[in-house]
Each structure stands twice: as structure tokens, then as C-alpha cells.
C-alpha positions as CSV (number, residue, x, y, z in Angstrom):
1,M,0.3,86.4,-98.8
2,S,2.0,89.7,-100.6
3,G,4.6,89.9,-102.4
4,R,5.3,90.7,-106.4
5,S,4.1,87.9,-108.6
6,P,6.6,85.9,-110.2
7,W,6.6,87.4,-113.9
8,A,7.0,91.2,-112.3
9,A,11.1,90.2,-111.2
10,V,11.6,90.0,-115.2
11,E,12.0,92.5,-117.4
12,L,10.1,91.5,-121.0
13,P,13.9,92.2,-122.3
14,H,15.5,89.4,-120.6
15,L,13.0,87.3,-121.4
16,L,13.0,88.3,-125.6
17,A,16.7,87.7,-125.1
18,A,16.6,84.4,-123.1
19,H,14.5,83.2,-126.5
20,G,16.6,84.9,-129.0
21,L,14.5,87.2,-129.9
22,A,16.7,90.4,-129.0
23,G,15.9,93.1,-130.9
24,V,13.7,91.3,-133.3
25,A,10.2,93.3,-134.3
26,E,6.6,92.3,-133.2
27,Q,3.9,92.5,-135.6
28,P,0.3,92.9,-135.0
29,F,-1.9,90.0,-134.9
30,E,-5.2,89.5,-135.0
31,H,-7.2,87.0,-132.9
32,D,-11.3,87.1,-131.7
33,G,-10.2,87.4,-127.5
34,W,-12.7,89.8,-126.2
35,S,-10.9,90.3,-122.8
36,G,-8.7,93.3,-123.9
37,A,-5.5,91.8,-124.1
38,T,-3.2,92.5,-127.0
39,L,-1.2,89.7,-129.1
40,T,1.7,90.3,-131.2
41,V,4.0,87.7,-133.2
42,L,7.6,87.6,-133.7
43,D,9.4,85.7,-136.1
44,G,12.7,84.5,-134.5
45,S,15.6,82.3,-135.7
46,A,14.2,79.6,-133.6
47,G,11.1,80.2,-134.9
48,R,7.2,81.9,-134.7
49,F,6.0,83.5,-131.1
50,I,3.2,84.9,-129.8
51,L,3.8,87.6,-127.0
52,K,0.6,88.5,-125.3
53,R,0.0,91.6,-123.2
54,T,-2.3,92.2,-120.3
55,S,-2.6,94.7,-117.8
56,W,-5.5,95.4,-115.2
57,A,-6.4,98.7,-117.0
58,T,-7.1,97.0,-120.2
59,D,-8.8,93.9,-119.0
60,W,-12.1,93.6,-118.2
61,I,-11.9,89.9,-117.2
62,A,-8.7,90.3,-114.6
63,R,-11.0,93.0,-112.9
64,S,-14.4,91.4,-113.0
65,T,-12.6,87.8,-111.4
66,R,-9.9,89.9,-109.0
67,D,-7.1,89.2,-111.0
68,H,-4.6,91.3,-109.4
69,A,-1.6,88.9,-109.5
70,L,-2.9,88.5,-113.4
71,R,-3.1,84.7,-112.7
72,E,-2.3,83.1,-116.0
73,A,1.4,85.3,-116.4
74,V,1.6,83.9,-113.1
75,L,1.2,80.4,-114.3
76,A,3.5,81.4,-117.6
77,A,6.5,82.4,-115.4
78,D,6.1,79.3,-113.2
79,P,4.4,76.8,-114.6
80,V,2.9,73.3,-112.8
81,P,4.4,70.3,-114.5
82,L,1.5,68.7,-116.3
83,P,2.3,65.5,-117.8
84,H,1.5,63.5,-121.5
85,P,-0.6,64.1,-123.1
86,I,-0.1,67.9,-122.2
87,A,2.8,70.1,-124.2
88,P,3.2,73.1,-122.5
89,A,1.4,76.3,-123.6
90,H,3.9,79.1,-121.9
91,L,7.9,79.9,-122.1
92,G,7.6,82.8,-119.8
93,A,6.0,85.9,-118.4
94,A,7.9,89.3,-117.6
95,A,7.0,93.0,-116.9
96,D,6.6,94.9,-119.4
97,G,5.8,98.6,-118.0
98,T,2.6,97.9,-116.2
99,A,1.3,95.0,-117.9
100,A,2.6,91.0,-117.8
101,A,3.9,90.4,-120.8
102,I,3.2,86.1,-121.9
103,L,5.8,84.8,-124.1
104,M,4.5,81.3,-126.5
105,P,4.9,79.2,-128.8
106,D,2.8,80.0,-131.7
107,L,0.2,77.3,-131.9
108,S,-1.9,78.8,-134.8
109,A,-1.5,76.0,-137.1
110,W,-2.5,73.2,-134.3
111,L,-5.5,75.5,-132.6
112,I,-9.1,73.6,-133.1
113,P,-11.1,76.2,-135.8
114,W,-14.0,77.5,-135.4
115,D,-15.4,76.7,-138.8
116,R,-14.5,75.1,-141.9
117,G,-12.9,78.1,-143.9
118,D,-16.8,78.3,-145.6
119,G,-18.3,79.8,-142.8
120,G,-19.8,76.6,-141.4
121,P,-18.7,75.2,-138.2
122,A,-15.6,73.1,-137.5
123,I,-16.8,69.7,-136.5
124,V,-15.6,68.1,-133.3
125,D,-16.1,64.3,-132.7
126,G,-14.8,61.0,-132.9
127,E,-10.3,60.9,-132.4
128,P,-10.1,64.5,-132.0
129,L,-12.7,64.9,-129.6
130,A,-11.1,62.0,-127.2
131,R,-7.8,63.9,-127.8
132,V,-9.3,66.8,-126.0
133,L,-11.4,65.3,-123.4
134,A,-8.2,63.1,-122.6
135,A,-6.1,66.6,-121.7
136,M,-9.0,67.7,-120.1
137,A,-8.9,64.7,-117.6
138,T,-5.0,64.6,-117.5
139,I,-5.0,68.1,-116.1
140,H,-8.2,67.2,-114.0
141,A,-6.4,64.2,-112.6
142,Q,-3.0,65.7,-111.5
143,P,-2.3,66.3,-107.5
144,W,-3.1,69.9,-107.7
145,T,-3.7,69.9,-103.4
146,A,0.2,70.2,-104.0
147,V,-0.5,74.1,-105.6
148,R,-2.3,76.0,-102.5
149,A,-5.7,77.1,-103.0
150,V,-5.6,79.9,-101.7
151,D,-8.4,82.3,-100.7
152,E,-7.0,85.8,-101.1
153,P,-7.2,86.6,-105.1
154,D,-4.1,88.9,-104.4
155,D,-2.0,86.3,-103.6
156,P,0.8,85.7,-105.9
157,A,1.9,82.4,-104.6
158,W,-1.6,81.0,-107.0
159,P,-4.0,83.1,-107.8
160,W,-6.8,81.1,-108.5
161,C,-10.1,82.4,-110.3
162,P,-12.5,82.5,-107.7
163,V,-15.4,80.2,-108.4
164,R,-17.8,83.1,-107.5
165,E,-16.4,85.4,-109.5
166,R,-16.7,82.7,-112.4
167,V,-20.1,82.0,-111.9
168,E,-20.6,85.2,-111.7
169,L,-19.0,86.7,-115.0
170,L,-21.3,86.2,-117.7
171,S,-24.9,87.1,-115.5
172,R,-27.0,89.6,-116.1
173,A,-26.1,91.3,-113.0
174,S,-22.8,91.1,-114.4
175,A,-23.9,92.8,-117.5
176,I,-25.4,95.7,-116.6
177,R,-22.4,96.7,-114.7
178,Y,-19.9,95.9,-117.7
179,H,-22.5,98.0,-119.7
180,L,-22.9,101.2,-117.5
181,G,-18.9,100.8,-116.8
182,G,-18.6,101.5,-121.1
183,L,-17.6,98.1,-121.7
184,W,-18.8,97.0,-124.7
185,V,-19.5,93.3,-124.0
186,G,-22.4,94.4,-121.3
187,A,-24.6,95.1,-124.3
188,R,-23.5,91.9,-126.2
189,F,-24.3,90.0,-122.8
190,L,-28.0,92.0,-122.0
191,A,-29.1,91.2,-125.6
192,G,-28.2,87.7,-125.4
193,W,-30.1,87.6,-121.8
194,D,-33.3,89.8,-123.4
195,A,-33.4,86.8,-126.2
196,F,-32.9,84.5,-123.4
197,D,-36.1,85.7,-121.3
198,A,-38.0,85.8,-124.8
199,L,-37.8,82.0,-125.4
200,A,-36.5,80.2,-122.4
201,T,-39.1,78.5,-120.2
202,V,-40.8,79.8,-117.5
203,P,-39.2,77.7,-114.8
204,A,-35.9,77.5,-116.2
205,R,-36.1,81.9,-116.8
206,A,-37.2,81.8,-112.9
207,L,-34.3,79.3,-111.9
208,V,-31.5,81.7,-113.7
209,D,-33.1,84.7,-111.8
210,G,-32.2,83.4,-108.7
211,L,-29.4,82.0,-109.3
212,T,-28.0,85.6,-110.3
213,A,-29.7,87.0,-107.6
214,D,-28.5,85.2,-105.1
215,P,-25.8,81.8,-106.1
216,G,-25.1,81.2,-102.7
217,P,-27.4,77.5,-103.0
218,L,-25.2,76.7,-106.1
219,L,-22.1,77.2,-104.5
220,A,-22.9,75.6,-101.7
221,T,-23.5,72.8,-103.2
222,L,-20.3,72.6,-105.6
223,G,-18.4,73.3,-102.4
224,R,-20.0,69.7,-101.2
225,L,-17.5,68.6,-104.1
226,P,-14.0,67.5,-104.7
227,S,-12.0,70.2,-106.3
228,T,-9.6,70.2,-108.8
229,G,-7.3,72.2,-110.6
230,L,-9.0,73.7,-113.6
231,H,-8.2,75.2,-117.3
232,G,-11.8,77.5,-116.6
233,D,-11.9,78.1,-120.2
234,L,-11.9,75.4,-122.1
235,K,-13.2,76.4,-125.4
236,L,-12.4,73.4,-128.3
237,A,-10.5,76.9,-129.9
238,N,-7.7,77.4,-127.4
239,V,-6.9,73.7,-128.1
240,A,-4.3,72.5,-130.1
241,L,-4.0,69.2,-131.5
242,L,-0.4,68.5,-132.1
243,P,0.9,66.6,-134.5
244,D,3.1,64.4,-132.1
245,G,0.0,63.1,-130.3
246,R,0.1,66.1,-127.5
247,A,-2.4,68.4,-126.9
248,S,-1.8,72.2,-125.6
249,L,-4.5,74.6,-124.2
250,I,-3.8,78.6,-124.3
251,D,-5.8,80.9,-122.3
252,W,-5.4,80.5,-118.8
253,Q,-6.5,83.9,-117.4
254,L,-9.6,81.4,-115.7
255,T,-7.8,78.8,-114.0
256,T,-9.7,78.1,-110.7
257,F,-10.0,75.6,-107.9
258,A,-13.3,73.6,-108.1
259,P,-15.3,70.8,-109.1
260,V,-15.4,69.5,-112.3
261,A,-18.6,70.3,-113.1
262,L,-17.8,73.9,-113.3
263,E,-15.5,72.9,-116.5
264,L,-17.9,70.1,-117.9
265,G,-20.6,73.2,-117.9
266,W,-18.3,75.5,-119.6
267,F,-17.1,73.1,-122.3
268,L,-20.7,72.1,-123.3
269,V,-22.2,75.1,-124.2
270,S,-19.5,77.2,-125.5
271,N,-18.5,74.4,-127.9
272,V,-22.5,73.4,-129.1
273,A,-21.6,74.7,-132.5
274,Q,-19.2,71.9,-133.0
275,L,-20.1,69.4,-130.6
276,V,-22.4,66.8,-132.5
277,S,-22.4,64.3,-129.7
278,A,-25.5,64.7,-127.1
279,P,-24.4,66.1,-123.8
280,D,-24.7,63.4,-121.6
281,T,-22.8,60.9,-124.3
282,I,-19.8,63.5,-123.9
283,L,-20.3,63.5,-120.2
284,D,-19.3,59.8,-120.1
285,A,-16.7,59.8,-122.4
286,Y,-15.1,62.1,-120.0
287,R,-15.9,60.1,-116.9
288,S,-13.9,57.4,-118.4
289,A,-10.9,59.4,-119.6
290,L,-10.8,60.2,-116.1
291,A,-10.5,56.9,-115.0
292,T,-7.6,56.1,-117.1
293,A,-5.9,59.2,-116.1
294,G,-6.4,57.9,-112.6
295,G,-8.5,60.8,-111.5
296,D,-11.4,58.8,-110.0
297,A,-10.8,61.0,-106.6
298,V,-12.1,64.1,-108.0
299,L,-15.2,62.6,-108.7
300,G,-17.1,62.6,-105.9
301,D,-21.1,61.7,-106.8
302,W,-21.0,61.7,-110.5
303,E,-24.7,62.1,-111.1
304,A,-24.3,65.5,-108.5
305,Q,-21.3,66.4,-110.9
306,R,-23.4,66.1,-113.9
307,D,-26.4,68.1,-112.6
308,L,-23.8,71.2,-111.6
309,A,-22.5,71.3,-115.3
310,I,-25.9,72.0,-116.7
311,L,-26.9,74.2,-114.1
312,T,-23.5,75.7,-114.0
313,G,-23.9,75.8,-118.1
314,L,-27.0,77.6,-118.5
315,L,-25.9,80.3,-116.1
316,L,-22.8,80.8,-117.7
317,R,-24.4,80.8,-121.3
318,G,-27.9,81.1,-121.5
319,W,-27.3,84.3,-122.7
320,R,-25.7,83.0,-126.0
321,K,-28.1,80.1,-126.4
322,G,-31.1,83.1,-126.3
323,L,-29.3,84.9,-129.0
324,D,-28.7,81.6,-131.1
325,A,-32.3,80.9,-130.5
326,A,-33.8,83.7,-131.5
327,A,-31.1,83.6,-134.7
328,G,-32.9,80.4,-135.4
329,V,-29.1,78.7,-135.5
330,A,-29.1,75.2,-136.6
331,L,-27.2,73.4,-134.9
332,P,-24.5,70.2,-136.2
333,D,-26.9,67.3,-134.9
334,G,-29.8,68.8,-137.5
335,S,-31.7,69.9,-134.2
336,T,-31.8,73.9,-134.5
337,A,-30.8,76.1,-131.2
338,R,-34.5,76.5,-130.3
339,D,-34.6,72.5,-129.2
340,D,-30.6,72.9,-127.4
341,L,-32.6,75.7,-125.1
342,R,-35.4,73.6,-124.3
343,W,-33.0,70.7,-123.5
344,W,-31.0,72.8,-121.5
345,C,-34.0,74.5,-119.7
346,D,-35.4,71.2,-119.1
347,E,-32.4,69.8,-117.5
348,A,-31.4,72.9,-115.6
349,V,-34.4,72.7,-113.7
350,A,-34.9,69.1,-112.9
351,A,-30.9,69.1,-111.6
352,A,-31.6,72.3,-109.7
353,A,-35.3,70.4,-108.2
354,R,-32.2,67.4,-107.5
355,R,-29.3,69.3,-106.0
356,L,-30.2,72.6,-105.1
């Protein structure tokens, strides 16, 4: 299907005027995003807003995931309603030259912080973690088949992130390509994979090398499980826990249609510094939350989902586990990053023996 993305039909001044922001000056907004998108803040009479600009030219994640339509802007311009406890994160999107400009309420006060303020990690457990898992389960339980799962990455109707590109996004092969293309992230990922190769078990290194060279077996196994709509980048720092009990999720650039294993694997590996509960404890809590949300149909073979979460997690984030292990990082549960790397290596190799 061809045609303009829905955000391209609106010019930015019209979007700003609709929210009482005509003539309001933009101010810089500091953030730690890596994609190349820029953020500014606007203080209007109706509140404080964030304007996110992204484009094919400036955003390496867009280019790496064939995001011609700029999928987060598509979602912002034509959102899919999600029920309680999810609160909308977008107010609209519009064209600003060749860039997409995404307007959002400023959720900074309620976003889960990376650290406590003293340099130590902000631990997320108990009721806050339960709220995050409930929000995740609510997203997964929705009837996403009503939103057509297209194969064409530039289809503006709903340009899901392709599963293969999501799985390969942070691999060594991709890191080499980024480095050769002059992207600073390439050197960061390559240093991580070098540390992984130095500290991971030999079977885990062979597994990751094999799946990097040919992710086909992993993709085929994922393809045998039910798919649903995923947020795609569920770091805790992308979740705002609002005072009214709802949760709002930002950064939907990697939203995809895939088995929940892909979301769960990324959730576990990207938040390890803030999670004190063991991975299987969190997975069991998620499964209970999904049952409460009425989403049992998206589970399929739960043991397979669990195994594939571990496999995709290590493939996506082995580079960071290598860096943390090399740095001697201590984790919230009292273990070390080397202990954590060993666990993920052993579990991934066992999962691959069962599933691939």
C-alpha cells in the first residue's frame, strides 16, 4: 500500500495551534536518547509539552529498521485506543519540513528514573513493578489483529518494526555497519561485543555468533508462536506511573507485531540494573498480569515464550552484559554482572537446545 503517512497531512503550526501553543517559544530539553531524535519543551497556558522531531536523515534506528513512514509519528497521528491502565502518550504529529514532529505531554515528573539521584540505580519492585507489568499485559492483550500486520515496512497504514530488523538491531554485524557509517554507537556496541567474547562461555559465544550470522532458526521458531502488538522498547525509563493509577509509555519507535517473548526478553535485559527479582519471578508475574488482562490467547506455549525471551534477550543485549561484566558492576540482588552474564549464557544455551 502506498500513500502519505497520516502525520504528513498536517503542518506543525496547525498542530501547535490546536493545543494552544501558537507562538510559544521552544526551549532545549536534555535527554539521553541514542536514536538521533531531538526534543524541545514548550510551556503553554494549558501546561508543559514535549516536541520530538525525527526523520529518516537524522535517526539511525529509523534507517536500521526500514522505518520509512516514521512509525511513532504514525501512531501519534492515528492512535490505537488502549484501555485502563494505559494513558495516551501522544497528542498528535505533524510535518516540519522533512521531519515528523510528535507532540506529547511532559511526563518527566512521573517517568521511572534511572537512578536514585546519588548515582545508584533506582530499584523497581513490588507495586511499581506490578503496575508496569499490568501496563505491558494490557498492551499485549488488545485485539491487535484489527490493526493489519503488514509486511511492507513503508506501508503508512501501520508500519510495524520488522521482527528481523528488531532482533538484529544491536548485533555485532549491525555494530560494524554503524561504525563504518560513522555512527558513534557502532564503537560502543563493538566494545561491548568484544567484552562479551572475552567473558561469556564458549557455548554462548558460539550460539550468539551463529544467530548473528543467520537468525533464521530463531525467527522461524518465533513465527510458530502467536503474535500481538508490542511496545518494542520497554525500558523502565520509558514508563510514566501517573498519580491517578494509570501508566503512560513513551518511545514507540520500535513497536512491532511479534510474540510476547521479544518484549519480555528486552524488558529483562534492558532493566537488569533496576530489577531485584529473578527473571523467572518477573516472567511469572507477567503471566499472571496477562491472564488478568484477558490475554491468554497470545501466550501459546508459555515454556517456549520463556526460552525465546532468554534467547532474544542475550542476542539483543549481550554487548551491554559484556561491558557490565568487564566493569565489575554489582546488581541490585547482590550478584555481580559476571554472575548475571553466566546465568544468561547458560540459560540461553539450554533454551537453544530445546527450541532451535
